[in-house]
Backbone as a printed PyTorch tensor [residue, N CA C, xyz], in Angstrom:
tensor([[[-16.6730,  -8.6520,  25.3390],
         [-16.6380,  -7.1980,  25.2910],
         [-17.3480,  -6.7440,  24.0110]],

        [[-18.1690,  -5.7430,  24.1280],
         [-18.8970,  -5.2170,  22.9740],
         [-18.2670,  -3.8890,  22.5730]],

        [[-17.1920,  -3.9660,  21.8060],
         [-16.4660,  -2.7500,  21.4310],
         [-16.1780,  -2.7280,  19.9380]],

        [[-16.0890,  -1.5260,  19.4300],
         [-15.6730,  -1.3080,  18.0470],
         [-14.2590,  -0.7570,  18.1030]],

        [[-13.3580,  -1.3750,  17.3760],
         [-11.9480,  -0.9780,  17.3910],
         [-11.6700,   0.0150,  16.2690]],

        [[-10.9370,   1.0760,  16.6030],
         [-10.5180,   2.0660,  15.6100],
         [ -9.0060,   2.2200,  15.7040]],

        [[ -8.3270,   1.9200,  14.6250],
         [ -6.8770,   2.0950,  14.5470],
         [ -6.5720,   3.5900,  14.4470]],

        [[ -5.6360,   4.0660,  15.2530],
         [ -5.2160,   5.4630,  15.1580],
         [ -4.1900,   5.5760,  14.0380]],

        [[ -4.5310,   6.3680,  13.0250],
         [ -3.6410,   6.6220,  11.8780],
         [ -3.4470,   8.1210,  11.7790]],

        [[ -3.4520,   8.6240,  10.5630],
         [ -3.3550,  10.0690,  10.3990],
         [ -4.6550,  10.7130,  10.8940]],

        [[ -4.5850,  11.9990,  11.1630],
         [ -5.6970,  12.7140,  11.7920],
         [ -6.9910,  12.6000,  10.9960]],

        [[ -6.9510,  12.9120,   9.7110],
         [ -8.1700,  12.9250,   8.8980],
         [ -8.8250,  11.5470,   8.8450]],

        [[ -8.0420,  10.5200,   8.5670],
         [ -8.5850,   9.1630,   8.4760],
         [ -9.1850,   8.7420,   9.8160]],

        [[ -8.4500,   9.0030,  10.8940],
         [ -8.8960,   8.5660,  12.2140],
         [-10.1720,   9.2820,  12.6410]],

        [[-10.2570,  10.5830,  12.3920],
         [-11.4790,  11.3170,  12.7420],
         [-12.6770,  10.7960,  11.9540]],

        [[-12.4860,  10.5600,  10.6740],
         [-13.5760,  10.0330,   9.8550],
         [-14.0050,   8.6550,  10.3670]],

        [[-13.0360,   7.8030,  10.6440],
         [-13.3390,   6.4650,  11.1560],
         [-14.0520,   6.5450,  12.4980]],

        [[-13.5990,   7.4490,  13.3620],
         [-14.2220,   7.5590,  14.6810],
         [-15.6690,   8.0340,  14.5780]],

        [[-15.9460,   8.9990,  13.7220],
         [-17.3310,   9.4530,  13.5510],
         [-18.2310,   8.2820,  13.1410]],

        [[-17.7790,   7.4980,  12.1850],
         [-18.5710,   6.3560,  11.7320],
         [-18.6880,   5.2960,  12.8260]],

        [[-17.5850,   5.0250,  13.5180],
         [-17.6050,   4.0360,  14.5960],
         [-18.5470,   4.4690,  15.7160]],

        [[-18.5390,   5.7440,  16.0480],
         [-19.4240,   6.2470,  17.1080],
         [-20.8860,   6.1510,  16.6940]],

        [[-21.1770,   6.4200,  15.4250],
         [-22.5570,   6.2900,  14.9450],
         [-23.0220,   4.8390,  15.0560]],

        [[-22.1640,   3.9120,  14.6750],
         [-22.5010,   2.4910,  14.7940],
         [-22.6180,   2.1030,  16.2620]],

        [[-21.6620,   2.5470,  17.0730],
         [-21.6600,   2.2020,  18.4980],
         [-22.9220,   2.6990,  19.1890]],

        [[-23.3640,   3.8800,  18.8340],
         [-24.5740,   4.4250,  19.4490],
         [-25.7800,   3.5500,  19.0940]],

        [[-25.8620,   3.1100,  17.8470],
         [-26.9750,   2.2420,  17.4310],
         [-26.9070,   0.8620,  18.0670]],

        [[-25.6980,   0.3630,  18.2880],
         [-25.5250,  -0.9890,  18.8290],
         [-25.2670,  -0.9940,  20.3340]],

        [[-25.2750,   0.1750,  20.9460],
         [-24.9650,   0.3110,  22.3710],
         [-23.6220,  -0.3450,  22.6960]],

        [[-22.6150,   0.0470,  21.9290],
         [-21.2550,  -0.4750,  22.0830],
         [-20.3280,   0.6230,  22.5740]],

        [[-19.1280,   0.2310,  22.9200],
         [-18.0520,   1.1590,  23.2400],
         [-17.1070,   1.2180,  22.0430]],

        [[-16.1840,   2.1760,  22.0830],
         [-15.1580,   2.2930,  21.0470],
         [-13.7960,   2.2200,  21.7180]],

        [[-12.9090,   1.4310,  21.1470],
         [-11.5290,   1.3560,  21.6170],
         [-10.6180,   1.8740,  20.5180]],

        [[ -9.8670,   2.9210,  20.8430],
         [ -8.8530,   3.4470,  19.9290],
         [ -7.5720,   2.6700,  20.1650]],

        [[ -6.9300,   2.2460,  19.0960],
         [ -5.7000,   1.4690,  19.2330],
         [ -4.5600,   2.2020,  18.5430]],

        [[ -3.5590,   2.5220,  19.3350],
         [ -2.3410,   3.1720,  18.8350],
         [ -1.3420,   2.0720,  18.5020]],

        [[ -1.0260,   1.9410,  17.2340],
         [ -0.1280,   0.8890,  16.7710],
         [  1.3140,   1.3850,  16.8550]],

        [[  2.1650,   0.6120,  17.5470],
         [  3.5570,   1.0070,  17.7680],
         [  4.4720,  -0.0160,  17.0980]],

        [[  5.1280,   0.3690,  16.0010],
         [  6.0260,  -0.5810,  15.3280],
         [  7.3020,  -0.7930,  16.1380]],

        [[  7.8210,  -2.0170,  16.0850],
         [  9.0860,  -2.3280,  16.7520],
         [ 10.1040,  -2.7660,  15.7040]],

        [[ 11.3710,  -2.5500,  16.0120],
         [ 12.4390,  -2.8870,  15.0750],
         [ 12.7680,  -4.3770,  15.0650]],

        [[ 12.5790,  -5.0250,  16.2180],
         [ 12.8840,  -6.4490,  16.3180],
         [ 11.7140,  -7.1580,  16.9790]],

        [[ 11.3960,  -8.3300,  16.4790],
         [ 10.2600,  -9.0720,  17.0080],
         [ 10.4020,  -9.3450,  18.5030]],

        [[ 11.6190,  -9.5380,  18.9700],
         [ 11.8300,  -9.8460,  20.3850],
         [ 11.5070,  -8.6610,  21.2910]],

        [[ 11.3450,  -7.4790,  20.7220],
         [ 11.0160,  -6.3000,  21.5280],
         [  9.5260,  -6.2030,  21.8380]],

        [[  8.6950,  -6.9120,  21.0850],
         [  7.2490,  -6.8300,  21.3070],
         [  6.9310,  -7.2510,  22.7380]],

        [[  6.1810,  -6.4060,  23.4240],
         [  5.7950,  -6.6860,  24.8040],
         [  6.8210,  -6.2740,  25.8360]],

        [[  7.8950,  -5.6210,  25.4140],
         [  8.9250,  -5.1940,  26.3600],
         [  8.9350,  -3.6730,  26.4670]],

        [[  9.6400,  -3.1820,  27.4730],
         [  9.7810,  -1.7360,  27.6470],
         [ 10.6230,  -1.1060,  26.5400]],

        [[ 11.4230,  -1.9130,  25.8360],
         [ 12.2320,  -1.3810,  24.7400],
         [ 11.3610,  -0.7630,  23.6520]],

        [[ 10.1260,  -1.2470,  23.5400],
         [  9.2260,  -0.7590,  22.4900],
         [  8.1990,   0.2410,  23.0120]],

        [[  8.2720,   0.5750,  24.2920],
         [  7.3340,   1.5630,  24.8300],
         [  7.7420,   2.9520,  24.3780]],

        [[  6.9430,   3.5200,  23.5250],
         [  7.2150,   4.8580,  23.0090],
         [  6.1020,   5.7670,  23.4950]],

        [[  6.4470,   6.7850,  24.2690],
         [  5.3930,   7.6890,  24.7400],
         [  4.7640,   8.4440,  23.5750]],

        [[  3.5410,   8.8920,  23.7880],
         [  2.8520,   9.6630,  22.7510],
         [  3.5560,  10.9820,  22.5210]],

        [[  3.6300,  11.3550,  21.2660],
         [  4.1540,  12.6780,  20.9240],
         [  3.0800,  13.7150,  21.2580]],

        [[  3.4570,  14.9740,  21.2250],
         [  2.4720,  16.0370,  21.4640],
         [  1.3510,  15.9930,  20.4450]],

        [[  1.7110,  15.7690,  19.1900],
         [  0.6940,  15.6930,  18.1360],
         [ -0.2530,  14.5150,  18.3630]],

        [[  0.3010,  13.3710,  18.7700],
         [ -0.5450,  12.2090,  19.0510],
         [ -1.4830,  12.4900,  20.2200]],

        [[ -0.9550,  13.1100,  21.2660],
         [ -1.7800,  13.4190,  22.4320],
         [ -2.8760,  14.4150,  22.0690]],

        [[ -2.5310,  15.3900,  21.2440],
         [ -3.5200,  16.3680,  20.7860],
         [ -4.6280,  15.6680,  19.9920]],

        [[ -4.2510,  14.7370,  19.1200],
         [ -5.2330,  13.9820,  18.3470],
         [ -6.1170,  13.1430,  19.2660]],

        [[ -5.5150,  12.4640,  20.2280],
         [ -6.2890,  11.6310,  21.1540],
         [ -7.2760,  12.4880,  21.9430]],

        [[ -6.8480,  13.6610,  22.3790],
         [ -7.7590,  14.5680,  23.0880],
         [ -8.9420,  14.9410,  22.2000]],

        [[ -8.6610,  15.2350,  20.9390],
         [ -9.7200,  15.5790,  19.9880],
         [-10.6600,  14.3890,  19.7610]],

        [[-10.0970,  13.1980,  19.6860],
         [-10.9060,  11.9990,  19.4920],
         [-11.8070,  11.7450,  20.6970]],

        [[-11.2780,  11.9690,  21.8940],
         [-12.0830,  11.7820,  23.1010],
         [-13.2550,  12.7570,  23.1330]],

        [[-13.0140,  14.0030,  22.7560],
         [-14.0920,  14.9910,  22.7140],
         [-15.1450,  14.6090,  21.6760]],

        [[-14.6950,  14.1000,  20.5490],
         [-15.6290,  13.6670,  19.5050],
         [-16.5160,  12.5390,  20.0180]],

        [[-15.9240,  11.5540,  20.6740],
         [-16.7060,  10.4330,  21.2140],
         [-17.6860,  10.9200,  22.2760]],

        [[-17.2580,  11.8720,  23.1020],
         [-18.1550,  12.4370,  24.1170],
         [-19.3670,  13.0800,  23.4610]],

        [[-19.1560,  13.7500,  22.3300],
         [-20.2760,  14.3710,  21.6110],
         [-21.3230,  13.3370,  21.1950]],

        [[-20.8950,  12.1240,  20.9400],
         [-21.8120,  11.0420,  20.5760],
         [-22.3590,  10.3150,  21.8060]],

        [[-21.8080,  10.6210,  22.9750],
         [-22.2150,   9.9150,  24.1840],
         [-21.6530,   8.5060,  24.2440]],

        [[-20.4920,   8.3140,  23.6440],
         [-19.8750,   6.9900,  23.5520],
         [-18.6900,   6.9000,  24.5020]],

        [[-18.6370,   5.7810,  25.2330],
         [-17.4940,   5.5150,  26.1000],
         [-16.3250,   5.0820,  25.2160]],

        [[-15.1630,   5.6600,  25.4910],
         [-13.9920,   5.3890,  24.6620],
         [-12.8280,   4.9650,  25.5540]],

        [[-12.0310,   4.0350,  25.0590],
         [-10.8000,   3.6630,  25.7550],
         [ -9.6710,   3.6620,  24.7340]],

        [[ -8.4570,   3.7360,  25.2450],
         [ -7.2800,   3.8140,  24.3710],
         [ -6.3150,   2.7090,  24.7690]],

        [[ -5.8280,   1.9820,  23.7750],
         [ -4.8650,   0.9120,  24.0170],
         [ -3.6870,   1.0870,  23.0770]],

        [[ -2.5250,   0.6950,  23.5500],
         [ -1.3330,   0.6410,  22.7110],
         [ -1.1270,  -0.8010,  22.2710]],

        [[ -0.6440,  -0.9760,  21.0500],
         [ -0.3400,  -2.3100,  20.5340],
         [  1.0040,  -2.2580,  19.8330]],

        [[  1.9920,  -2.9130,  20.4360],
         [  3.2970,  -3.0250,  19.7940],
         [  3.1950,  -4.1220,  18.7320]],

        [[  3.8680,  -3.8940,  17.6150],
         [  3.7740,  -4.9060,  16.5640],
         [  5.0510,  -4.9570,  15.7360]],

        [[  5.2520,  -6.1400,  15.1730],
         [  6.3090,  -6.3380,  14.1940],
         [  5.6930,  -6.4210,  12.8010]],

        [[  4.5210,  -7.0380,  12.7160],
         [  3.7750,  -7.1420,  11.4620],
         [  2.3830,  -6.5670,  11.7030]],

        [[  2.0660,  -5.4760,  11.0250],
         [  0.8290,  -4.7410,  11.2770],
         [ -0.4160,  -5.5910,  11.0600]],

        [[ -0.4810,  -6.3140,   9.9720],
         [ -1.6700,  -7.1060,   9.6700],
         [ -1.9910,  -8.0720,  10.8080]],

        [[ -1.0070,  -8.8260,  11.2480],
         [ -1.2350,  -9.7930,  12.3220],
         [ -1.5910,  -9.0940,  13.6340]],

        [[ -0.9850,  -7.9360,  13.8730],
         [ -1.2780,  -7.1980,  15.1030],
         [ -2.7200,  -6.6990,  15.1240]],

        [[ -3.2180,  -6.2310,  13.9920],
         [ -4.6090,  -5.7730,  13.9260],
         [ -5.5730,  -6.9210,  14.2250]],

        [[ -5.3000,  -8.0740,  13.6550],
         [ -6.1480,  -9.2460,  13.8940],
         [ -6.0670,  -9.6580,  15.3600]],

        [[ -4.8590,  -9.6840,  15.9040],
         [ -4.6710, -10.0800,  17.3010],
         [ -5.3940,  -9.1280,  18.2560]],

        [[ -5.3000,  -7.8290,  17.9990],
         [ -5.9620,  -6.8650,  18.8740],
         [ -7.4800,  -6.9840,  18.7600]],

        [[ -7.9860,  -7.1440,  17.5550],
         [ -9.4350,  -7.3160,  17.3790],
         [ -9.9230,  -8.5450,  18.1370]],

        [[ -9.1350,  -9.6100,  18.0740],
         [ -9.4880, -10.8380,  18.7830],
         [ -9.4240, -10.6280,  20.2910]],

        [[ -8.3950,  -9.9460,  20.7520],
         [ -8.2320,  -9.6690,  22.1800],
         [ -9.3970,  -8.8410,  22.7240]],

        [[ -9.8450,  -7.8760,  21.9370],
         [-10.9540,  -7.0130,  22.3520],
         [-12.3190,  -7.6540,  22.1090]],

        [[-12.3180,  -8.7960,  21.4080],
         [-13.5550,  -9.4570,  21.0000],
         [-14.4330,  -8.5000,  20.2000]],

        [[-13.7890,  -7.7210,  19.3390],
         [-14.4970,  -6.7400,  18.5150],
         [-15.2990,  -7.4380,  17.4280]],

        [[-16.4700,  -6.9030,  17.1680],
         [-17.2940,  -7.3830,  16.0570],
         [-17.0970,  -6.5050,  14.8280]],

        [[-16.4190,  -5.3600,  15.0110],
         [-16.1330,  -4.4590,  13.8890],
         [-14.8630,  -3.6890,  14.1900]],

        [[-14.0400,  -3.4990,  13.1520],
         [-12.8650,  -2.6480,  13.3140],
         [-12.7380,  -1.7180,  12.1100]],

        [[-12.2270,  -0.5390,  12.3950],
         [-11.8680,   0.4260,  11.3660],
         [-10.3540,   0.4210,  11.3180]],

        [[ -9.8000,  -0.0170,  10.1900],
         [ -8.3510,  -0.1440,  10.0770],
         [ -7.9220,   0.0220,   8.6280]],

        [[ -6.6440,   0.2980,   8.4710],
         [ -6.0620,   0.4100,   7.1400],
         [ -4.6160,  -0.0530,   7.2040]],

        [[ -4.0600,  -0.2920,   6.0590],
         [ -2.6450,  -0.6440,   5.9450],
         [ -1.9660,   0.4390,   5.1240]],

        [[ -0.6800,   0.6630,   5.3410],
         [  0.0060,   1.7230,   4.5910],
         [  0.0800,   1.4140,   3.0980]],

        [[  0.1310,   2.4770,   2.3230],
         [  0.3250,   2.3180,   0.8820],
         [  1.7060,   1.7310,   0.6240]],

        [[  1.8140,   0.9890,  -0.4650],
         [  3.1030,   0.4270,  -0.8670],
         [  3.3710,   0.8150,  -2.3120]],

        [[  4.5860,   0.5770,  -2.7420],
         [  4.9250,   0.8670,  -4.1390],
         [  4.2800,  -0.1490,  -5.0840]],

        [[  3.7680,  -1.2300,  -4.5180],
         [  3.0760,  -2.2590,  -5.3030],
         [  1.6060,  -2.2980,  -4.8750]],

        [[  0.7310,  -1.5830,  -5.5790],
         [ -0.6760,  -1.5120,  -5.1750],
         [ -1.3510,  -2.8760,  -5.0540]],

        [[ -0.9630,  -3.8130,  -5.9150],
         [ -1.5740,  -5.1360,  -5.8320],
         [ -1.1920,  -5.8380,  -4.5380]],

        [[  0.0020,  -5.6050,  -4.0270],
         [  0.4210,  -6.2130,  -2.7650],
         [ -0.4370,  -5.6800,  -1.6210]],

        [[ -0.6630,  -4.3730,  -1.6200],
         [ -1.4990,  -3.7860,  -0.5730],
         [ -2.9200,  -4.3300,  -0.6690]],

        [[ -3.4380,  -4.4420,  -1.8750],
         [ -4.7850,  -4.9690,  -2.0480],
         [ -4.8730,  -6.4090,  -1.5370]],

        [[ -3.8280,  -7.1980,  -1.8130],
         [ -3.7810,  -8.5740,  -1.3100],
         [ -3.7360,  -8.5890,   0.2180]],

        [[ -2.9160,  -7.7190,   0.8010],
         [ -2.8200,  -7.6460,   2.2620],
         [ -4.1630,  -7.2360,   2.8800]],

        [[ -4.8550,  -6.2890,   2.2600],
         [ -6.1700,  -5.8760,   2.7570],
         [ -7.1590,  -7.0420,   2.6590]],

        [[ -7.0760,  -7.8010,   1.5730],
         [ -7.9310,  -8.9730,   1.4270],
         [ -7.6350,  -9.9790,   2.5340]],

        [[ -6.3440, -10.2090,   2.8040],
         [ -5.9600, -11.1420,   3.8820],
         [ -6.4940, -10.6730,   5.2260]],

        [[ -6.3730,  -9.3690,   5.4960],
         [ -6.8700,  -8.8130,   6.7550],
         [ -8.3760,  -9.0400,   6.8660]],

        [[ -9.0920,  -8.7130,   5.8160],
         [-10.5460,  -8.9020,   5.8370],
         [-10.9040, -10.3730,   6.0310]],

        [[-10.2170, -11.2480,   5.3310],
         [-10.4800, -12.6870,   5.4320],
         [-10.2410, -13.1900,   6.8580]],

        [[ -9.1110, -12.8010,   7.4490],
         [ -8.8030, -13.2520,   8.8060],
         [ -9.8100, -12.7180,   9.8190]],

        [[-10.2380, -11.4800,   9.6540],
         [-11.2290, -10.9110,  10.5690],
         [-12.5930, -11.5700,  10.3770]],

        [[-12.9740, -11.8070,   9.1360],
         [-14.2630, -12.4610,   8.8730],
         [-14.3250, -13.8420,   9.5050]],

        [[-13.2110, -14.5630,   9.4970],
         [-13.1610, -15.8860,  10.1410],
         [-13.4050, -15.7850,  11.6380]],

        [[-13.1740, -14.6120,  12.2030],
         [-13.3870, -14.3790,  13.6340],
         [-14.6980, -13.6210,  13.8840]],

        [[-15.5530, -13.6060,  12.8780],
         [-16.8460, -12.9260,  12.9690],
         [-16.6800, -11.4370,  13.2770]],

        [[-15.7080, -10.8260,  12.6320],
         [-15.4090,  -9.4070,  12.8340],
         [-15.4350,  -8.7090,  11.4770]],

        [[-16.1280,  -7.5870,  11.4210],
         [-16.2900,  -6.8370,  10.1760],
         [-15.2030,  -5.7740,  10.0450]],

        [[-14.5750,  -5.6800,   8.8830],
         [-13.5440,  -4.6790,   8.6140],
         [-14.1340,  -3.5260,   7.8240]],

        [[-13.8910,  -2.3060,   8.3060],
         [-14.2300,  -1.0840,   7.5810],
         [-12.9260,  -0.3560,   7.2870]],

        [[-12.7000,  -0.0260,   6.0110],
         [-11.4220,   0.5710,   5.6140],
         [-11.5200,   2.0290,   5.2090]],

        [[-12.7100,   2.5140,   4.9200],
         [-12.9580,   3.8770,   4.4410],
         [-12.4030,   4.1080,   3.0460]],

        [[-12.0980,   3.0400,   2.3300],
         [-11.5950,   3.1740,   0.9680],
         [-12.7580,   3.2340,  -0.0020]],

        [[-12.5880,   3.9460,  -1.1140],
         [-13.6710,   4.0220,  -2.1010],
         [-14.0330,   2.6360,  -2.6210]],

        [[-15.3000,   2.4340,  -2.8540],
         [-15.7710,   1.1440,  -3.3500],
         [-15.3810,   0.9720,  -4.8160]],

        [[-15.1100,  -0.2650,  -5.1740],
         [-14.8470,  -0.6160,  -6.5710],
         [-15.8680,  -1.6680,  -6.9820]],

        [[-15.8780,  -2.0070,  -8.2430],
         [-16.8190,  -3.0230,  -8.7330],
         [-16.5960,  -4.3620,  -8.0430]],

        [[-15.3550,  -4.6340,  -7.6350],
         [-15.0410,  -5.8950,  -6.9600],
         [-15.5340,  -5.9150,  -5.5240]],

        [[-15.9510,  -4.7750,  -5.0070],
         [-16.3310,  -4.6740,  -3.6050],
         [-17.8240,  -4.8530,  -3.3730]],

        [[-18.5220,  -5.4610,  -4.2960],
         [-19.9720,  -5.5940,  -4.1650],
         [-20.3630,  -6.3130,  -2.8810]],

        [[-19.4950,  -7.2030,  -2.3870],
         [-19.8060,  -7.9480,  -1.1740],
         [-19.2610,  -7.2730,   0.0760]],

        [[-18.5370,  -6.1880,  -0.0740],
         [-17.9450,  -5.5140,   1.0750],
         [-18.9780,  -4.6480,   1.7760]],

        [[-18.8430,  -4.5090,   3.1060],
         [-19.7900,  -3.6750,   3.8400],
         [-19.5220,  -2.2030,   3.5860]],

        [[-20.5370,  -1.4170,   3.7450],
         [-20.3670,   0.0230,   3.6490],
         [-21.1820,   0.6750,   4.7490]],

        [[-20.8260,   1.8880,   5.0620],
         [-21.5310,   2.6400,   6.0840],
         [-22.0470,   3.9080,   5.4370]],

        [[-23.3360,   4.1330,   5.5370],
         [-23.9360,   5.3590,   5.0380],
         [-24.5060,   6.1040,   6.2280]],

        [[-24.0820,   7.3270,   6.3990],
         [-24.5540,   8.1290,   7.5200],
         [-25.4960,   9.1880,   6.9780]],

        [[-26.7230,   9.1810,   7.4650],
         [-27.7310,  10.1510,   7.0590],
         [-27.7880,  11.2640,   8.0920]],

        [[-27.9200,  12.5190,   7.6630],
         [-28.0440,  13.5990,   8.6330],
         [-29.3600,  13.4720,   9.3930]],

        [[-29.3070,  13.8000,  10.6670],
         [-30.5110,  13.7660,  11.4960],
         [-31.2730,  15.0640,  11.3120]],

        [[-32.5350,  14.9540,  11.0210],
         [-33.3840,  16.1370,  10.8770],
         [-34.2780,  16.2010,  12.1000]],

        [[-34.2810,  17.2900,  12.7290],
         [-35.1200,  17.3000,  13.9080],
         [-35.3720,  18.6310,  14.3580]]])
């Protein structure tokens, strides 16, 4: 499958990620898959109806907006739900399942910034081992010289 995965997070982050993903998808003739991450309270609930949570009105409104945005780019979009107990592993598993070559994803902030940075490094490392590129939309630092970036130029025409 030739798809770019976009994790559904807060509205602003997700819209920004989708715009960039659609620009890449258009250049690579790819599709975009939006993934709604659903946390579960117990690991044994993953994959069961106990963890099926319907979309809230706000989530549905966001998904509708995301679909319209993708249509503006002429990109085919699909939506998948992913139940998870551990977000990092779930993101890797979904990327692998979709055979994505690129994903836009993030992890929640923690009270220990170094822990989050380590988790992001682990996510990137695991995805790179699967030949999948991670885009986080986080500001670049001096340590990120080897990290990919996306620059979008306005079209003049």
